[in-house]
Each structure stands twice: as C-alpha cells, then as structure tokens.
TORLO-902730 format. One line per 3 residues: number of its first residue (from 1); for each residue y, z, x of C-alpha. Coordinates in Angstrom, 3 decimals. Layout:
N
NUM> Y Z X; ... $
//
This chain:
91
1> 127.572 98.339 72.993; 130.850 97.475 74.631; 131.915 94.591 76.831 $
4> 131.663 96.657 80.013; 127.976 97.349 79.400; 127.283 93.662 78.813 $
7> 129.157 92.714 81.977; 127.317 95.382 83.947; 123.914 94.137 82.766 $
10> 124.926 90.547 83.499; 126.106 91.481 86.982; 122.870 93.352 87.701 $
13> 120.844 90.372 86.453; 122.746 88.007 88.748; 122.226 90.307 91.724 $
16> 118.489 90.564 91.011; 118.257 86.781 90.625; 120.035 86.275 93.954 $
19> 117.776 88.800 95.686; 114.649 87.186 94.263; 115.623 83.627 95.129 $
22> 116.923 84.390 98.635; 113.592 84.393 100.542; 112.510 81.063 99.067 $
25> 115.871 79.356 99.423; 116.417 80.562 102.980; 112.905 79.473 103.962 $
28> 113.435 76.018 102.466; 116.831 75.768 104.182; 115.522 76.714 107.629 $
31> 112.432 74.502 107.438; 114.426 71.601 105.990; 116.997 71.886 108.764 $
34> 114.302 72.039 111.462; 112.480 69.007 110.059; 115.759 67.132 109.665 $
37> 116.634 67.889 113.279; 113.183 66.739 114.402; 113.534 63.533 112.390 $
40> 116.944 62.773 113.832; 115.735 63.392 117.384; 112.593 61.286 117.062 $
43> 114.076 58.759 114.583; 111.044 59.080 112.317; 112.253 58.666 108.737 $
46> 109.197 59.567 106.683; 109.732 61.260 103.310; 106.486 63.206 103.339 $
49> 107.324 64.604 106.767; 110.171 66.581 105.215; 108.467 67.475 101.918 $
52> 105.041 68.755 102.965; 106.150 71.338 105.574; 108.850 72.580 103.215 $
55> 106.336 72.977 100.379; 103.918 74.819 102.652; 106.652 77.114 103.982 $
58> 107.914 77.924 100.496; 104.406 78.719 99.298; 103.910 80.990 102.313 $
61> 107.226 82.694 101.558; 106.029 83.254 97.987; 102.772 84.733 99.263 $
64> 104.569 87.046 101.670; 107.379 88.197 99.383; 105.653 87.870 96.013 $
67> 104.697 91.523 95.669; 108.231 92.640 96.497; 109.673 90.140 94.021 $
70> 107.448 91.365 91.199; 108.226 95.012 91.935; 111.986 94.283 91.928 $
73> 111.686 92.504 88.597; 109.596 95.307 87.067; 112.106 97.904 88.283 $
76> 114.996 95.947 86.782; 113.148 95.555 83.478; 112.276 99.257 83.348 $
79> 115.924 100.139 83.996; 116.972 97.870 81.135; 114.450 99.475 78.776 $
82> 115.694 102.937 79.766; 119.279 101.899 78.959; 118.468 100.683 75.435 $
85> 119.119 104.024 73.649; 122.469 104.528 75.360; 123.483 100.925 74.710 $
88> 122.732 101.261 71.013; 124.781 104.439 70.829; 121.874 106.825 70.397 $
91> 122.509 108.997 73.385 $
//
C-alpha cells in the first residue's frame, strides 16, 4: 500500500463526510439565521426560541435525508472492502 492509495482513501472519506454532514449543517444554518433575524426584529432574546426550532429542523432533515445518508455510507464501505485485495498487493 503506497502513500497515494492512503491519500486517495482519506480524500474520499473527507468527501463522504462533507456530503453526509451538509444537509444537517445547512438546515441548522438556515433555521438559525431565520430565528436570529426574527429575534433581532422583535427584540425577543429567549434561548429556547433559537434551540427548539433548530433541533426540530435538524431532526426533520435527518428523517428526510437519512436513507440517502445510509446508502452513501454503505456504498463507500463496500468500495473500501472491494479495494482491500488491491491495496494489500494481491491483485
């Protein structure tokens, strides 16, 4: 196994991690910004007002994109298992 193979696997893992975290992070960002804007307009500074909608939105994002996330992770894992013989020099 050479350094290029390790770097390639690491790069693929980072790309998969970014793809899997994107729906949740973007949802939390959009909802957090909307709640922050609402709080600044109405001058209501309540901590639970920003936490509860964000938690609900993130859980909905997980429900919506969960199947896709699992299938991406299974595909990545299967690809890694298929590469094992070539990485060990067996073919």
